C-alpha positions as CSV (number, residue, x, y, z in Angstrom):
1,M,92.1,105.9,95.4
2,K,92.1,105.1,91.5
3,L,96.0,103.7,91.1
4,Y,96.0,106.5,87.7
5,N,95.5,109.5,90.7
6,V,98.6,107.8,92.6
7,P,102.3,109.0,93.1
8,R,105.0,106.9,91.2
9,G,107.2,105.4,93.1
10,T,104.8,104.4,95.7
11,W,103.1,101.7,98.2
12,I,99.9,100.2,97.7
13,R,97.7,97.9,99.5
14,L,95.4,95.9,96.3
15,P,92.0,96.0,99.1
16,D,90.3,93.1,97.6
17,L,93.4,90.7,98.3
18,G,95.4,92.9,101.3
19,E,98.3,92.4,99.4
20,V,101.0,95.3,99.8
21,I,102.9,96.6,96.6
22,Y,105.1,99.1,94.7
23,F,103.8,101.6,91.8
24,H,106.7,102.3,89.0
25,H,104.1,103.5,86.4
26,I,101.4,103.6,84.0
27,D,101.7,102.2,80.4
28,G,98.7,102.4,79.0
29,M,96.0,100.5,80.5
30,Y,98.0,99.2,82.8
31,S,100.1,99.8,85.9
32,L,104.2,98.2,86.2
33,C,104.3,97.3,89.9
34,E,106.8,94.8,92.4
35,T,106.3,92.8,94.9
36,A,107.4,92.6,97.6
37,D,110.0,89.7,96.8
38,G,111.1,91.0,93.4
39,K,108.7,89.9,91.2
40,Y,106.1,92.2,88.0
41,V,102.8,91.8,88.5
42,H,100.8,94.7,85.7
43,V,97.2,95.8,87.5
44,R,94.5,98.0,86.2
45,A,95.3,101.6,86.1
46,T,91.3,102.0,87.3
47,L,91.4,99.8,90.6
48,D,90.9,101.5,93.7
49,V,93.6,101.3,95.5
50,V,94.7,102.7,98.9
51,P,98.6,104.2,98.8
52,I,100.9,103.8,101.9
53,V,103.5,104.5,103.1
54,R,106.7,103.1,103.5
55,A,110.4,104.3,103.9
56,F,112.1,101.7,101.5
57,A,111.8,101.0,97.3
58,P,113.1,98.0,96.5
59,R,116.6,97.7,95.0
60,E,117.4,98.6,91.4
61,E,119.8,95.4,90.1
62,G,123.1,95.7,91.3
63,E,122.3,97.3,94.0
64,T,124.7,96.6,97.3
65,D,123.4,97.4,100.5
66,G,127.3,99.2,100.4
67,D,129.4,95.7,101.8
């Protein structure tokens, strides 16, 4: 599936790398995505990716576990 067809807020797998990242949104020809360790990456919007189901999203800045 092309990245531009994936809904915002979806975890995706990059088939060539095998890496799983969180897709935030499309920004022109590229997207804003986040790795599991919180680093931002910009993936080409026309890339073929595999959407996957995850039970959680990356934490928002300043968010805590509620302690």
